[in-house]
C-alpha positions in Angstrom: 0.0 -0.3 -0.2 0.8 3.7 -0.4 0.9 4.4 3.3 3.6 1.7 3.7 6.0 3.0 1.0 5.7 6.2 2.7 6.2 4.8 6.2 9.1 3.4 5.0 10.6 5.7 2.9 10.4 8.4 6.5 12.2 5.8 8.2 15.4 5.9 5.5 18.0 8.3 5.4 16.7 8.7 1.4 16.5 12.2 -0.1 13.0 11.6 -1.5 10.1 8.9 -1.2 9.1 8.5 -5.0 6.6 6.0 -6.0 5.5 3.7 -8.8 9.3 3.9 -9.8 8.1 3.7 -13.3 6.5 6.9 -13.2 9.0 8.7 -11.8 12.1 8.1 -13.1 9.8 9.0 -16.4 9.3 11.8 -15.2 12.8 12.6 -14.0 14.3 12.2 -17.8 11.4 14.5 -18.4 13.2 17.0 -16.8 16.0 16.5 -18.3 15.1 17.6 -21.6 14.8 21.1 -22.6 10.8 23.3 -22.1 10.0 23.6 -25.8 10.5 19.7 -25.9 9.1 18.8 -22.5 5.6 20.9 -23.0 5.5 19.4 -26.7 6.2 15.4 -24.8 3.2 16.9 -22.3 0.9 18.6 -25.0 1.8 15.1 -26.8 0.2 13.1 -23.7 -2.1 14.8 -22.7 -3.6 15.4 -25.9 -3.7 19.9 -24.5 -3.8 22.5 -26.8 -3.8 25.7 -24.7 -3.5 26.5 -21.3 -6.4 25.5 -18.8 -6.0 28.7 -17.9 -6.6 30.6 -21.1 -9.4 29.2 -22.4 -13.2 30.8 -22.5 -15.2 30.4 -19.8 -12.9 30.0 -17.2 -12.9 31.3 -14.1 -10.1 34.0 -15.2 -12.2 35.1 -18.0 -15.5 36.0 -15.6 -12.4 38.0 -13.1 -11.6 39.6 -16.4 -14.3 40.6 -18.0 -16.3 41.5 -14.6 -14.0 41.3 -11.3 -17.8 42.1 -9.2 -18.7 38.3 -10.5 -17.2 36.5 -7.6 
């Protein structure tokens, strides 16, 4: 279980607690590539074409048009 892995990690002298290992290694490799390549890969993997905060109808857009809306 995840709680067991966290408890083991807290008892060890290691620097970080990370699991599952395959996901952790993939994320560490992504940190080594340039930002342009990183975002291209993330966009391909997730299907995102635009940043979520920039999409139409999002709370940020509503606040920019009418600050009293919230």
